[in-house]
N, C-alpha and C positions, 0 to 999 in steps of 0.2 A: 505492499499499499505506499509505505515511503516514496519508493522509487516514481511511484503510480502518478501519485498528486502536480509532481515537478513535471512528470510528460506532457500529462494533461496542462498544462499554466504553458508551459514551454511552446503547443498546439494552438492557444487563445489565442496565446501572442499572434504569434503569429499567420492566424489568422484575420485578424482585428489590423498588420498592419498589412496586411494584402490589400483587406477591405477599402472601398472607395465609395463616392458617390456620383452621380449621375443624371443631372437635369435634365427630364424629360418633357416636352409637351405631346402633350395629349387632348385627340380630342372630345370634346364634350360627351360624346354617347359612347364614347370607349374609357368613363370616370369608372363604373362597376366593375366591369371584367380587371382593370389595371390594379384597381385597390386589391384584390386578388394576385393575381400576379404579382406583386410588385413582392407582397410578403412570404410566397416559396420564390420568390427571387434571394430577396434576403437571406431566408433558411440557407439556401444553395448555397451562394455564393460569398455572403456577407457584404455585398454591395449595399447600397441605399439609393431608392429612389428618391429624389425633390421633383414633385409633380404640380404640373400647370396645366390647368383643363383649362376649353376653351374653341371658340369656332377657328380651323384649319385656316379660314381666310387673313385672319388675325393675326393667327401665331405669322403666317407666312412674311406680313407687314413686321414684325416685331423681329424676325429671323433676319431677313434683311438690312434691317437697322440696325445688328449688333446686339440683338439682348443673345445673353450666355446659356442658351440652349443647345443640350450636345446629339440629342436624342428625338427627331419627331413622329409621332404616333399618330398620322393621318387619319381625316376619315373619309381621302380620296387619295388618286394614282397623280394625277396632275399634279398637284400641289411639288410634294417631293419629288419628281420628275423634274419640272420646272428651277426645284432648288438645285438640282446636279446640274443640270444644262448652266444656271449662271456661278456657279461654284460655289455655293455655300452647301455642299453637302457633300460628300462624296461616291464617286463613279464603282457601281457594283456593289454600291452594299441595298438599294434601296429590291425590298420585296414586299407584295402582297398577305399578310398578315389576318386578313378576316373578309367575307364578302357579308356588306349591312344590311339588314331588309328595313322597311319602311313602314310605321302604321299608322295606323290614324286611330285616338285615344282618347277618351271621355273617360275623367274619373266619376263618372256617374253611370253606373251601373244599368246596363241594357242601354244606353242612350244608341250606342254607335253598333250598327247589323256585321252581321258576317259579308256583305257586299259595297258599303260604307253609303247607300243610299242614303243616311242621314245628310251629305252633305248637299243634296236635291232640296233639302226639308227649308219650308220658309220661318221656323221655328229657332231656325241654325240662326243666330247673330253673331258670333266670333269664332275663327279660327286659327289657332295661333302657329305658327312657321316662320321656323327659321330663316334669316337672311337667306335667299337665296343667289347672292352676288358672295358670298363666302360661306356659306356654310351647306355641305353634298346634297343633307340630308332635305334641306330648303327648297336648292335646287332638282331635287329629285321631287319633293312632294307639286313643283311648279310643274312640272313636268304628267304629275298623275291629271293633276284641274285641267291640262289642256288636252288631255289626250280621253276626256270624259266630257267637255265643252263646256266643260263649268267655270274658265275662267273671268267670263262679264258675269255673272252671276257672284262671283265670291273674291271677287278684288274688291268691293268695301268693305269684306267681311275681315280682313285676314287682321290678323295681328302681328307685325313682322319682329322676330325674336333677333336678340344677336346673336346667341344658338341655340342647339337642340335643347339645353339644357333648360333654358330660362324660357324656350317652348314650353318642355313640357310643365317648369312652372305656372307658365299663365295656365293652365287646363289645370292644372291639381289644383289652381285655389279659384277657379271658378273667372274665372278672369277673359277664358273662352272655354265656349262649352267642351270644343273639341283640340287639338292639337295636333299634328303630326309631326312624329317623334321615333326613335330607333326602337325596334324591337329589346333591343338589351335594358330600355330604360323600364320597364314595364312588365316583364317576365322575365326579372332576376330569379337565379336557382332558392330554391329553398323557399321561397317567400309568394303566398299568394297574390295571383293577379288582382287588380284593387280597380273595379268602373268597369270597362268594357271597351275591346278595341278590332281591329279588321286590320291582320295583317294584307295589306298591298301585293297584290299580284305586280312579283317581279318585270313580266311583260308589259306594262303601265309606265315603267320610269326605265333610262338608263342603271345597268348594273354597280352598286354602289363596290368599288375595290376601294379597302381601306389600306393602305399602304405604311410602313413604315423606312425609317433612310435617317446612316450615323451622318451627322451633321459636322461641318468642318472644325468648328469646336472643340467635339469630343473625338475626333479621330485620332489623339495620345493618351486616349485615358480609356484604359482596360476596361473600366464599371461599363462605358457605354456600347462598347463592342460585344461585352459576354450581355447586357440588354440584348440586345436586336439576337443573338444565338439561344437565348433562354428564350423568347419569342416564337423562336421554331421549334421547339421543345414540344413531347407530347403531351406535358402537365401542361403548359397554357393553351398551347391549342384545345387540350380538353377543358378548358375555363368556357375558353370563347364558345366554343360548340353550349356550352350550360346556358350560351349568355344568348342563345337563338341565333350569333352570324353561322354565317355559311364559309365553307373553306376553300 
């Protein structure tokens, strides 16, 4: 026992010495999964995530302006590609970690039917949507609205949020009767679904390929590279599945 204690102490010190931090910008729809993945990542590697969540479009602006993020976990594949092209991200590190699923959700049970017909109801006064200019899920929602021929009818009812997290908040608080959000926000594993929702058929909007990429600021940080590797692990992929994403 006397020889074991020093050995364990040395191992703990060694692990702590190798552990690092990584500043990661995460799309708002992935806030739940990244929290769980972050716990497993820290338990496995010792590295700690410093997470900021928000809209992918705003993160792009911040990164270009010099924000110290080291990894971007985006809600689309276009933004990471653009950052690589503009030399703000490392070529060859971009990959798709999830396929997002759009839902129409209400905090009210029974309000949203399984065909989305509620969108044509005269009783519907407000529809929350993430800003289509900066949030991929907002752009997808706008595609659906156009595909259903409802743009003119719904435009006066749209309540534009800065991110999909805020769109969810608008619907959750009743500031909007319904909101376009991510499936991951309403169908978290281990928690019963609240309210009512319609999973929008994926043929009604463009595929939401969510990509991650190593940013130039994290190029020399082993913790940043380790996070990208961990996102590809089966443990992370299972969490991503559990939250309703495609792979």
